[in-house]
C-alpha positions as CSV (number, residue, x, y, z in Angstrom):
1,X,62.1,109.3,138.5
2,X,60.0,107.4,136.0
3,X,60.2,103.8,135.1
4,X,59.5,100.4,137.1
5,X,61.4,99.2,140.2
6,X,62.2,95.5,140.0
7,X,63.2,93.5,143.0
8,X,65.8,90.6,142.5
9,X,66.0,87.6,144.5
10,X,68.2,89.1,147.1
11,X,65.8,91.9,147.7
12,X,67.9,94.6,145.7
13,X,65.8,97.1,143.9
14,X,66.8,98.5,140.4
15,X,65.0,101.1,138.4
16,X,64.3,100.5,134.8
17,X,63.5,103.6,133.0
18,X,62.5,102.7,129.6
19,X,61.0,99.0,130.4
20,X,61.0,96.2,127.8
21,X,60.5,92.4,128.4
22,X,64.3,92.1,127.9
23,X,65.0,94.6,130.5
24,X,63.3,92.4,133.2
25,X,64.9,89.1,131.8
26,X,68.5,90.3,131.8
27,X,70.4,92.2,134.4
28,X,74.0,91.6,133.2
29,X,75.3,91.0,129.7
30,X,75.9,87.7,128.7
31,X,79.6,88.4,128.2
32,X,82.1,91.4,128.5
33,X,82.4,93.8,125.6
34,X,78.5,93.7,125.1
35,X,76.4,96.6,125.4
36,X,75.0,96.5,129.0
37,X,72.1,98.6,129.2
38,X,68.8,97.2,130.8
39,X,67.3,95.5,127.7
40,X,69.8,96.4,125.3
41,X,70.8,93.9,122.6
42,X,74.2,92.8,123.3
43,X,76.7,94.1,120.4
44,X,80.3,92.5,119.6
45,X,83.3,94.0,118.2
46,X,84.6,92.2,114.9
47,X,88.1,92.6,113.4
48,X,86.6,92.3,109.7
49,X,89.7,91.3,107.8
50,X,89.6,87.9,109.8
51,X,86.0,88.0,110.7
52,X,86.9,87.5,114.4
53,X,85.2,88.5,117.3
54,X,87.4,90.6,120.1
55,X,86.8,89.1,123.1
56,X,89.7,90.7,125.5
57,X,91.9,93.7,125.5
58,X,94.9,91.6,124.4
59,X,93.1,90.6,121.3
60,X,91.9,94.2,120.7
61,X,95.4,95.9,121.2
62,X,97.1,93.1,118.9
63,X,94.7,94.5,116.6
64,X,95.5,97.9,117.1
65,X,99.2,97.7,117.0
66,X,99.1,95.9,113.8
67,X,96.9,99.1,112.3
68,X,99.5,101.7,113.6
69,X,98.3,102.6,116.9
70,X,100.6,102.8,119.8
71,X,99.7,102.4,123.8
72,X,99.7,106.1,125.2
73,X,101.0,105.8,129.0
74,X,98.7,108.4,130.7
75,X,100.1,108.7,134.7
76,X,97.4,110.9,135.0
77,X,94.3,108.5,133.9
78,X,95.1,105.1,135.4
79,X,91.9,104.1,134.8
80,X,91.9,104.2,131.4
81,X,93.8,102.1,128.5
82,X,94.6,104.5,126.0
83,X,96.2,104.4,122.2
84,X,96.9,106.8,119.7
85,X,98.0,107.0,116.0
86,X,101.1,109.2,116.4
87,X,102.2,112.3,118.6
88,X,101.4,114.5,116.0
89,X,97.8,113.0,115.4
90,X,95.0,114.1,117.5
91,X,93.5,110.4,117.4
92,X,93.3,108.7,120.7
93,X,91.0,106.0,121.9
94,X,90.1,105.8,125.6
95,X,88.8,102.5,127.1
96,X,88.1,101.7,130.7
97,X,91.0,99.7,132.5
98,X,88.8,97.1,132.6
99,X,87.1,95.0,129.8
100,X,83.9,94.2,131.5
101,X,83.0,98.1,131.5
102,X,83.6,97.8,127.7
103,X,80.5,99.6,126.3
104,X,79.0,100.2,122.9
105,X,80.4,103.6,122.8
106,X,83.7,102.6,122.8
107,X,83.2,100.1,120.1
108,X,81.8,102.7,117.9
109,X,84.9,105.0,118.7
110,X,87.1,102.2,117.8
111,X,84.8,101.8,114.5
112,X,84.7,105.3,113.5
113,X,88.8,105.5,113.9
114,X,89.0,102.3,111.9
115,X,86.3,102.0,109.4
116,X,87.9,99.4,107.2
117,X,88.7,97.1,109.9
118,X,86.4,96.9,112.6
119,X,82.3,96.4,112.8
120,X,79.8,96.3,115.4
121,X,77.5,93.3,114.9
122,X,74.5,91.8,116.5
123,X,75.5,88.2,117.9
124,X,74.0,85.4,115.6
């Protein structure tokens, strides 16, 4: 394990694999729904037609339903929030049940499957 071990004020250590100045200053994302890797710049998911930042699953679900996605009830995976286009479509969006765990990977999955409607941006 290479990297730098950093101790917080409570004496808890964490390993930073690829240290940058930002990774020492920022342990937690400024708000849920942003990239959370240490040192990563936070990113936002934006609904393009209204230039609206998605800040909750309620907002995201509302937008996805407008675009023809439906909520997929999967009793085998209660830890996921899933949406699909139709029963005959292979397209499926899987998200962690807790919005605080919504990462950049999930944002790009939404963008790729809805290219004209969503975009990932740096906060201004």
